[in-house]
N, C-alpha and C positions, 0 to 999 in steps of 0.2 A: 233316150237318144233317138229311138225310132220315131217318136211323135214329133221331134223337131224337124226330121227329114221328110216326113209324110205330108201330103197336101190335104189330109183329112182335118178339117177345121174342128170337128167334134173331139178328136184325140188331142189336138192341141189345147182346146179349151179344158178338157179333162185334166191334162197335165197342169195347166195353169191353176185350176181350182184345188187339185189334190197335192201338188208337190210346191211347197213354199219356196224351195231353193231353185226352182226352174228359171226364174227370172226376177228382176227387181220389182216388176208390176205384181208378180204373184206373192211376193213377200209382203208388199204394202197391202194387197188384197187380203191376205191371211191375218195381218196385224189389225186391219180395219174391222174384220169379222170378230176377231177376238175382243177388241175394244167395244164393239157393239153389243157383244153378249154381256160383258161386264156392265156396261151402260144400262142394259135392259134389267139385269138383276138389281142393280142399285135403284132404278126407276120403280121396280115393283116393290122394293122395300120402302121407298119413300111414299109411294101411293098408299101402302097398307099401314103407314105410320109405325114401321118396325123400328125406326131410330128413336122414337119417343119425342120427336120434334113436331112443331106444328106443321100442318099440311101446307105444301107449296100451292102455287097457283094451279088449280085443277085443269084449267084450259091448257096450260103449258105442259103438264104431265100427259094429258090426253093426246096433244099433238106430237110430242116426242115419242110417245108409244106407238102412235101410228106410223110415224116416219121409220122407226126401227123395225116394225112389222112389215112394212113395204120393203125395206132393204133386205130382211131375211126372206121374203117371198121372192124377190129377184134372185137371190142367191140359190134358192131351192129350184127355181125354174131352170137356171144355168146348169146346175148339177144334173137335173133330170134330162135336159137336152143333151148334155155332153155324154151321158151314159147310154142314151137311146141308140140302138142299132150299132153299138160298138162290139165287134166281134174279133 
């Protein structure tokens, strides 16, 4: 509740990232992160032929892997920035 009332953008960002119930946007973000994690696991299984199926287009796997890595990197930067200097 305090984070909603304060003008500290870092605290509001931290609340957004940590509490999926804080806003509809936070819920969508958390759901997106969860689906991205599942997609990354499935992508790694496909890339290593864990399903026993023929390999898919390696270029598509490479691009999707880097897109997910970029997404996770942005999430990590946001989490780091939100935690920095929070007292």
